[in-house]
Biopython code that builds the backbone (N, CA, C, O; Angstrom):
import numpy as np
from Bio.PDB.StructureBuilder import StructureBuilder

atoms = [
    (1, "MET", "N", (-5.442, -15.537, 10.767)),
    (1, "MET", "CA", (-4.518, -14.443, 10.854)),
    (1, "MET", "C", (-5.228, -13.283, 11.546)),
    (1, "MET", "O", (-6.290, -12.832, 11.116)),
    (2, "GLU", "N", (-4.628, -12.827, 12.599)),
    (2, "GLU", "CA", (-5.205, -11.769, 13.410)),
    (2, "GLU", "C", (-4.663, -10.414, 12.958)),
    (2, "GLU", "O", (-3.507, -10.307, 12.551)),
    (3, "LYS", "N", (-5.503, -9.381, 13.031)),
    (3, "LYS", "CA", (-5.081, -8.012, 12.732)),
    (3, "LYS", "C", (-5.182, -7.184, 14.001)),
    (3, "LYS", "O", (-6.185, -7.248, 14.712)),
    (4, "VAL", "N", (-4.147, -6.407, 14.284)),
    (4, "VAL", "CA", (-4.170, -5.525, 15.446)),
    (4, "VAL", "C", (-3.596, -4.172, 15.047)),
    (4, "VAL", "O", (-2.743, -4.081, 14.164)),
    (5, "GLY", "N", (-4.073, -3.134, 15.703)),
    (5, "GLY", "CA", (-3.564, -1.799, 15.468)),
    (5, "GLY", "C", (-2.175, -1.640, 16.066)),
    (5, "GLY", "O", (-1.782, -2.400, 16.950)),
    (6, "ALA", "N", (-1.427, -0.644, 15.578)),
    (6, "ALA", "CA", (-0.054, -0.421, 16.034)),
    (6, "ALA", "C", (-0.005, -0.137, 17.530)),
    (6, "ALA", "O", (0.876, -0.646, 18.223)),
    (7, "TYR", "N", (-0.938, 0.667, 18.038)),
    (7, "TYR", "CA", (-0.940, 0.993, 19.463)),
    (7, "TYR", "C", (-1.179, -0.269, 20.295)),
    (7, "TYR", "O", (-0.496, -0.503, 21.291)),
    (8, "GLU", "N", (-2.147, -1.070, 19.879)),
    (8, "GLU", "CA", (-2.438, -2.316, 20.600)),
    (8, "GLU", "C", (-1.244, -3.268, 20.541)),
    (8, "GLU", "O", (-0.934, -3.943, 21.522)),
    (9, "ALA", "N", (-0.576, -3.318, 19.385)),
    (9, "ALA", "CA", (0.601, -4.188, 19.252)),
    (9, "ALA", "C", (1.693, -3.757, 20.231)),
    (9, "ALA", "O", (2.346, -4.592, 20.857)),
    (10, "LYS", "N", (1.878, -2.455, 20.352)),
    (10, "LYS", "CA", (2.902, -1.950, 21.269)),
    (10, "LYS", "C", (2.529, -2.267, 22.705)),
    (10, "LYS", "O", (3.379, -2.662, 23.503)),
    (11, "THR", "N", (1.266, -2.096, 23.031)),
    (11, "THR", "CA", (0.787, -2.297, 24.389)),
    (11, "THR", "C", (0.794, -3.767, 24.795)),
    (11, "THR", "O", (1.079, -4.093, 25.947)),
    (12, "HIS", "N", (0.482, -4.651, 23.858)),
    (12, "HIS", "CA", (0.322, -6.077, 24.166)),
    (12, "HIS", "C", (1.366, -6.948, 23.480)),
    (12, "HIS", "O", (1.081, -8.097, 23.145)),
    (13, "LEU", "N", (2.569, -6.423, 23.265)),
    (13, "LEU", "CA", (3.594, -7.177, 22.547)),
    (13, "LEU", "C", (3.895, -8.547, 23.167)),
    (13, "LEU", "O", (3.987, -9.525, 22.424)),
    (14, "PRO", "N", (4.053, -8.664, 24.489)),
    (14, "PRO", "CA", (4.329, -10.006, 25.041)),
    (14, "PRO", "C", (3.248, -11.030, 24.698)),
    (14, "PRO", "O", (3.559, -12.178, 24.381)),
    (15, "LYS", "N", (1.991, -10.623, 24.759)),
    (15, "LYS", "CA", (0.879, -11.526, 24.418)),
    (15, "LYS", "C", (0.952, -11.919, 22.939)),
    (15, "LYS", "O", (0.744, -13.081, 22.590)),
    (16, "LEU", "N", (1.248, -10.945, 22.075)),
    (16, "LEU", "CA", (1.333, -11.229, 20.646)),
    (16, "LEU", "C", (2.503, -12.157, 20.337)),
    (16, "LEU", "O", (2.400, -13.026, 19.470)),
    (17, "LEU", "N", (3.609, -11.975, 21.043)),
    (17, "LEU", "CA", (4.762, -12.856, 20.828)),
    (17, "LEU", "C", (4.448, -14.296, 21.216)),
    (17, "LEU", "O", (4.938, -15.231, 20.583)),
    (18, "LYS", "N", (3.640, -14.477, 22.243)),
    (18, "LYS", "CA", (3.221, -15.844, 22.623)),
    (18, "LYS", "C", (2.392, -16.474, 21.504)),
    (18, "LYS", "O", (2.556, -17.651, 21.183)),
    (19, "LEU", "N", (1.503, -15.679, 20.916)),
    (19, "LEU", "CA", (0.681, -16.191, 19.809)),
    (19, "LEU", "C", (1.563, -16.570, 18.616)),
    (19, "LEU", "O", (1.357, -17.608, 17.988)),
    (20, "VAL", "N", (2.530, -15.730, 18.317)),
    (20, "VAL", "CA", (3.437, -15.995, 17.204)),
    (20, "VAL", "C", (4.253, -17.260, 17.476)),
    (20, "VAL", "O", (4.477, -18.064, 16.571)),
    (21, "ALA", "N", (4.691, -17.433, 18.712)),
    (21, "ALA", "CA", (5.456, -18.627, 19.069)),
    (21, "ALA", "C", (4.632, -19.895, 18.860)),
    (21, "ALA", "O", (5.191, -20.970, 18.641)),
    (22, "ARG", "N", (3.300, -19.774, 18.926)),
    (22, "ARG", "CA", (2.416, -20.923, 18.694)),
    (22, "ARG", "C", (2.091, -21.109, 17.218)),
    (22, "ARG", "O", (1.309, -21.985, 16.851)),
    (23, "GLY", "N", (2.702, -20.273, 16.370)),
    (23, "GLY", "CA", (2.516, -20.452, 14.933)),
    (23, "GLY", "C", (1.557, -19.484, 14.270)),
    (23, "GLY", "O", (1.324, -19.582, 13.065)),
    (24, "GLU", "N", (0.995, -18.550, 15.023)),
    (24, "GLU", "CA", (0.070, -17.591, 14.415)),
    (24, "GLU", "C", (0.833, -16.487, 13.714)),
    (24, "GLU", "O", (1.987, -16.205, 14.036)),
    (25, "LYS", "N", (0.174, -15.871, 12.755)),
    (25, "LYS", "CA", (0.726, -14.727, 12.043)),
    (25, "LYS", "C", (-0.180, -13.538, 12.357)),
    (25, "LYS", "O", (-1.403, -13.668, 12.329)),
    (26, "ILE", "N", (0.412, -12.382, 12.654)),
    (26, "ILE", "CA", (-0.358, -11.214, 13.046)),
    (26, "ILE", "C", (-0.018, -10.060, 12.121)),
    (26, "ILE", "O", (1.153, -9.747, 11.901)),
    (27, "ILE", "N", (-1.053, -9.431, 11.581)),
    (27, "ILE", "CA", (-0.892, -8.258, 10.737)),
    (27, "ILE", "C", (-1.045, -7.028, 11.629)),
    (27, "ILE", "O", (-2.031, -6.907, 12.357)),
    (28, "ILE", "N", (-0.083, -6.126, 11.575)),
    (28, "ILE", "CA", (-0.150, -4.894, 12.351)),
    (28, "ILE", "C", (-0.581, -3.778, 11.404)),
    (28, "ILE", "O", (-0.015, -3.605, 10.325)),
    (29, "THR", "N", (-1.593, -3.026, 11.829)),
    (29, "THR", "CA", (-2.148, -1.978, 10.987)),
    (29, "THR", "C", (-1.948, -0.608, 11.615)),
    (29, "THR", "O", (-1.771, -0.477, 12.826)),
    (30, "LYS", "N", (-1.982, 0.400, 10.768)),
    (30, "LYS", "CA", (-1.954, 1.781, 11.225)),
    (30, "LYS", "C", (-3.079, 2.488, 10.491)),
    (30, "LYS", "O", (-3.059, 2.618, 9.267)),
    (31, "HIS", "N", (-4.051, 2.940, 11.252)),
    (31, "HIS", "CA", (-5.254, 3.556, 10.684)),
    (31, "HIS", "C", (-5.948, 2.600, 9.709)),
    (31, "HIS", "O", (-6.476, 3.018, 8.679)),
    (32, "GLY", "N", (-5.934, 1.318, 10.054)),
    (32, "GLY", "CA", (-6.620, 0.310, 9.252)),
    (32, "GLY", "C", (-5.834, -0.213, 8.067)),
    (32, "GLY", "O", (-6.300, -1.116, 7.372)),
    (33, "VAL", "N", (-4.650, 0.331, 7.818)),
    (33, "VAL", "CA", (-3.836, -0.089, 6.678)),
    (33, "VAL", "C", (-2.720, -1.007, 7.168)),
    (33, "VAL", "O", (-1.972, -0.625, 8.068)),
    (34, "PRO", "N", (-2.588, -2.205, 6.605)),
    (34, "PRO", "CA", (-1.520, -3.113, 7.029)),
    (34, "PRO", "C", (-0.144, -2.490, 6.798)),
    (34, "PRO", "O", (0.144, -1.994, 5.709)),
    (35, "VAL", "N", (0.707, -2.518, 7.832)),
    (35, "VAL", "CA", (2.053, -1.953, 7.714)),
    (35, "VAL", "C", (3.144, -2.962, 8.041)),
    (35, "VAL", "O", (4.299, -2.756, 7.668)),
    (36, "ALA", "N", (2.804, -4.046, 8.727)),
    (36, "ALA", "CA", (3.821, -5.035, 9.102)),
    (36, "ALA", "C", (3.161, -6.370, 9.391)),
    (36, "ALA", "O", (1.965, -6.453, 9.671)),
    (37, "THR", "N", (3.983, -7.419, 9.316)),
    (37, "THR", "CA", (3.543, -8.753, 9.673)),
    (37, "THR", "C", (4.450, -9.266, 10.778)),
    (37, "THR", "O", (5.675, -9.209, 10.673)),
    (38, "LEU", "N", (3.835, -9.764, 11.832)),
    (38, "LEU", "CA", (4.580, -10.357, 12.942)),
    (38, "LEU", "C", (4.416, -11.862, 12.812)),
    (38, "LEU", "O", (3.311, -12.392, 12.927)),
    (39, "GLN", "N", (5.552, -12.554, 12.566)),
    (39, "GLN", "CA", (5.501, -14.002, 12.392)),
    (39, "GLN", "C", (6.808, -14.615, 12.841)),
    (39, "GLN", "O", (7.826, -13.931, 12.950)),
    (40, "ALA", "N", (6.771, -15.890, 13.094)),
    (40, "ALA", "CA", (7.965, -16.606, 13.544)),
    (40, "ALA", "C", (9.014, -16.609, 12.435)),
    (40, "ALA", "O", (8.665, -16.660, 11.256)),
    (41, "PRO", "N", (10.292, -16.554, 12.801)),
    (41, "PRO", "CA", (11.337, -16.602, 11.779)),
    (41, "PRO", "C", (11.282, -17.927, 11.030)),
    (41, "PRO", "O", (11.021, -18.981, 11.611)),
    (42, "GLY", "N", (11.530, -17.850, 9.759)),
    (42, "GLY", "CA", (11.523, -19.063, 8.947)),
    (42, "GLY", "C", (10.140, -19.500, 8.513)),
    (42, "GLY", "O", (10.007, -20.489, 7.792)),
    (43, "SER", "N", (9.089, -18.777, 8.942)),
    (43, "SER", "CA", (7.742, -19.192, 8.563)),
    (43, "SER", "C", (7.329, -18.622, 7.214)),
    (43, "SER", "O", (6.326, -19.047, 6.640)),
    (44, "ALA", "N", (8.095, -17.665, 6.706)),
    (44, "ALA", "CA", (7.781, -17.120, 5.389)),
    (44, "ALA", "C", (8.068, -18.179, 4.333)),
    (44, "ALA", "O", (9.028, -18.943, 4.439)),
    (45, "ARG", "N", (7.228, -18.208, 3.330)),
    (45, "ARG", "CA", (7.412, -19.189, 2.266)),
    (45, "ARG", "C", (8.627, -18.841, 1.421)),
    (45, "ARG", "O", (8.861, -17.674, 1.104)),
    (46, "ASN", "N", (9.377, -19.832, 1.069)),
    (46, "ASN", "CA", (10.446, -19.662, 0.097)),
    (46, "ASN", "C", (9.891, -20.084, -1.247)),
    (46, "ASN", "O", (9.714, -21.272, -1.517)),
    (47, "ILE", "N", (9.618, -19.092, -2.091)),
    (47, "ILE", "CA", (9.030, -19.374, -3.394)),
    (47, "ILE", "C", (10.151, -19.412, -4.426)),
    (47, "ILE", "O", (10.983, -18.506, -4.474)),
    (48, "PRO", "N", (10.176, -20.455, -5.252)),
    (48, "PRO", "CA", (11.197, -20.523, -6.296)),
    (48, "PRO", "C", (11.112, -19.310, -7.235)),
    (48, "PRO", "O", (10.026, -18.797, -7.506)),
    (49, "VAL", "N", (12.252, -18.870, -7.716)),
    (49, "VAL", "CA", (12.321, -17.682, -8.571)),
    (49, "VAL", "C", (11.419, -17.823, -9.788)),
    (49, "VAL", "O", (10.727, -16.877, -10.163)),
    (50, "ARG", "N", (11.424, -18.981, -10.395)),
    (50, "ARG", "CA", (10.581, -19.186, -11.583)),
    (50, "ARG", "C", (9.098, -18.978, -11.266)),
    (50, "ARG", "O", (8.355, -18.448, -12.092)),
    (51, "GLU", "N", (8.670, -19.390, -10.082)),
    (51, "GLU", "CA", (7.270, -19.211, -9.683)),
    (51, "GLU", "C", (6.957, -17.731, -9.483)),
    (51, "GLU", "O", (5.881, -17.272, -9.866)),
    (52, "VAL", "N", (7.876, -16.985, -8.893)),
    (52, "VAL", "CA", (7.675, -15.547, -8.700)),
    (52, "VAL", "C", (7.544, -14.856, -10.049)),
    (52, "VAL", "O", (6.664, -14.015, -10.236)),
    (53, "ILE", "N", (8.407, -15.203, -10.983)),
    (53, "ILE", "CA", (8.345, -14.608, -12.322)),
    (53, "ILE", "C", (7.018, -14.929, -12.986)),
    (53, "ILE", "O", (6.417, -14.073, -13.635)),
    (54, "LYS", "N", (6.564, -16.165, -12.821)),
    (54, "LYS", "CA", (5.272, -16.580, -13.384)),
    (54, "LYS", "C", (4.137, -15.746, -12.797)),
    (54, "LYS", "O", (3.241, -15.321, -13.526)),
    (55, "GLN", "N", (4.167, -15.507, -11.482)),
    (55, "GLN", "CA", (3.133, -14.711, -10.828)),
    (55, "GLN", "C", (3.174, -13.255, -11.286)),
    (55, "GLN", "O", (2.126, -12.635, -11.466)),
    (56, "ILE", "N", (4.371, -12.706, -11.475)),
    (56, "ILE", "CA", (4.498, -11.325, -11.956)),
    (56, "ILE", "C", (3.929, -11.207, -13.369)),
    (56, "ILE", "O", (3.196, -10.265, -13.670)),
    (57, "ARG", "N", (4.263, -12.148, -14.221)),
    (57, "ARG", "CA", (3.736, -12.119, -15.597)),
    (57, "ARG", "C", (2.213, -12.228, -15.609)),
    (57, "ARG", "O", (1.546, -11.556, -16.394)),
    (58, "LYS", "N", (1.672, -13.068, -14.745)),
    (58, "LYS", "CA", (0.223, -13.212, -14.665)),
    (58, "LYS", "C", (-0.415, -11.895, -14.216)),
    (58, "LYS", "O", (-1.429, -11.474, -14.773)),
    (59, "PHE", "N", (0.175, -11.251, -13.216)),
    (59, "PHE", "CA", (-0.327, -9.957, -12.737)),
    (59, "PHE", "C", (-0.276, -8.921, -13.854)),
    (59, "PHE", "O", (-1.241, -8.186, -14.065)),
    (60, "ARG", "N", (0.852, -8.858, -14.574)),
    (60, "ARG", "CA", (1.020, -7.873, -15.641)),
    (60, "ARG", "C", (0.031, -8.096, -16.781)),
    (60, "ARG", "O", (-0.377, -7.137, -17.437)),
    (61, "SER", "N", (-0.361, -9.344, -17.027)),
    (61, "SER", "CA", (-1.293, -9.614, -18.121)),
    (61, "SER", "C", (-2.688, -9.077, -17.817)),
    (61, "SER", "O", (-3.485, -8.858, -18.729)),
    (62, "LYS", "N", (-2.982, -8.866, -16.538)),
    (62, "LYS", "CA", (-4.307, -8.380, -16.139)),
    (62, "LYS", "C", (-4.324, -6.898, -15.785)),
    (62, "LYS", "O", (-5.394, -6.325, -15.584)),
    (63, "HIS", "N", (-3.147, -6.266, -15.707)),
    (63, "HIS", "CA", (-3.060, -4.866, -15.306)),
    (63, "HIS", "C", (-2.265, -4.079, -16.334)),
    (63, "HIS", "O", (-1.255, -4.557, -16.849)),
    (64, "SER", "N", (-2.724, -2.873, -16.630)),
    (64, "SER", "CA", (-2.091, -2.060, -17.645)),
    (64, "SER", "C", (-1.793, -0.670, -17.100)),
    (64, "SER", "O", (-2.474, -0.192, -16.192)),
    (65, "LEU", "N", (-0.781, -0.029, -17.654)),
    (65, "LEU", "CA", (-0.458, 1.348, -17.281)),
    (65, "LEU", "C", (-1.166, 2.345, -18.200)),
    (65, "LEU", "O", (-0.961, 3.554, -18.085)),
    (66, "ASN", "N", (-1.991, 1.841, -19.104)),
    (66, "ASN", "CA", (-2.762, 2.678, -20.029)),
    (66, "ASN", "C", (-1.880, 3.658, -20.782)),
    (66, "ASN", "O", (-2.212, 4.840, -20.878)),
    (67, "GLY", "N", (-0.767, 3.187, -21.315)),
    (67, "GLY", "CA", (0.102, 4.015, -22.136)),
    (67, "GLY", "C", (1.133, 4.825, -21.373)),
    (67, "GLY", "O", (2.023, 5.409, -21.991)),
    (68, "LEU", "N", (1.043, 4.880, -20.058)),
    (68, "LEU", "CA", (2.033, 5.623, -19.277)),
    (68, "LEU", "C", (3.326, 4.835, -19.177)),
    (68, "LEU", "O", (3.323, 3.606, -19.099)),
    (69, "SER", "N", (4.422, 5.562, -19.181)),
    (69, "SER", "CA", (5.697, 4.886, -18.967)),
    (69, "SER", "C", (6.068, 5.025, -17.497)),
    (69, "SER", "O", (5.579, 5.915, -16.801)),
    (70, "LEU", "N", (6.918, 4.154, -17.047)),
    (70, "LEU", "CA", (7.383, 4.210, -15.663)),
    (70, "LEU", "C", (8.079, 5.548, -15.402)),
    (70, "LEU", "O", (7.918, 6.133, -14.331)),
    (71, "LYS", "N", (8.849, 6.031, -16.376)),
    (71, "LYS", "CA", (9.551, 7.309, -16.248)),
    (71, "LYS", "C", (8.546, 8.463, -16.044)),
    (71, "LYS", "O", (8.774, 9.347, -15.219)),
    (72, "GLU", "N", (7.455, 8.445, -16.788)),
    (72, "GLU", "CA", (6.420, 9.488, -16.642)),
    (72, "GLU", "C", (5.766, 9.439, -15.249)),
    (72, "GLU", "O", (5.502, 10.474, -14.639)),
    (73, "MET", "N", (5.516, 8.234, -14.771)),
    (73, "MET", "CA", (4.879, 8.104, -13.464)),
    (73, "MET", "C", (5.810, 8.603, -12.366)),
    (73, "MET", "O", (5.355, 9.257, -11.428)),
    (74, "ILE", "N", (7.103, 8.308, -12.464)),
    (74, "ILE", "CA", (8.054, 8.782, -11.484)),
    (74, "ILE", "C", (8.117, 10.301, -11.499)),
    (74, "ILE", "O", (8.121, 10.941, -10.448)),
    (75, "ALA", "N", (8.167, 10.875, -12.699)),
    (75, "ALA", "CA", (8.205, 12.337, -12.816)),
    (75, "ALA", "C", (6.943, 12.954, -12.231)),
    (75, "ALA", "O", (7.019, 13.990, -11.572)),
    (76, "GLU", "N", (5.806, 12.353, -12.452)),
    (76, "GLU", "CA", (4.533, 12.871, -11.915)),
    (76, "GLU", "C", (4.545, 12.853, -10.404)),
    (76, "GLU", "O", (4.027, 13.768, -9.763)),
    (77, "GLY", "N", (5.132, 11.820, -9.831)),
    (77, "GLY", "CA", (5.186, 11.706, -8.368)),
    (77, "GLY", "C", (6.102, 12.729, -7.721)),
    (77, "GLY", "O", (5.989, 12.992, -6.524)),
    (78, "ARG", "N", (6.998, 13.302, -8.489)),
    (78, "ARG", "CA", (7.932, 14.284, -7.958)),
    (78, "ARG", "C", (7.383, 15.694, -7.954)),
    (78, "ARG", "O", (8.005, 16.593, -7.387)),
    (79, "LYS", "N", (6.239, 15.910, -8.569)),
    (79, "LYS", "CA", (5.641, 17.278, -8.631)),
    (79, "LYS", "C", (5.059, 17.678, -7.310)),
    (79, "LYS", "O", (4.523, 18.779, -7.179)),
]
sb = StructureBuilder()
sb.init_structure("model")
sb.init_model(0)
sb.init_chain("A")
sb.init_seg("    ")
for serial, (resi, resn, name, xyz) in enumerate(atoms, 1):
    if name == "N":
        sb.init_residue(resn, " ", resi, " ")
    sb.init_atom(name, np.array(xyz, "f"), 0.0, 1.0, " ", f" {name:<3s}", serial, name[0])
structure = sb.get_structure()
């Protein structure tokens, strides 16, 4: 999987589209942070709903909000 900056992606879009047509996936970054994925249509995995729920539960078992509620976090973000 190749990573390219947003400016380079804009400048070299035809070249990147050829790579994608060959099955490659390209991550587009802005200031080093991934912001988009360029990939062929239909290449995204279709994950069964039960598997997604299982993955979310696994993530939640390892991560905690340390007593904060979602409502409190939203209110904090609005300040």
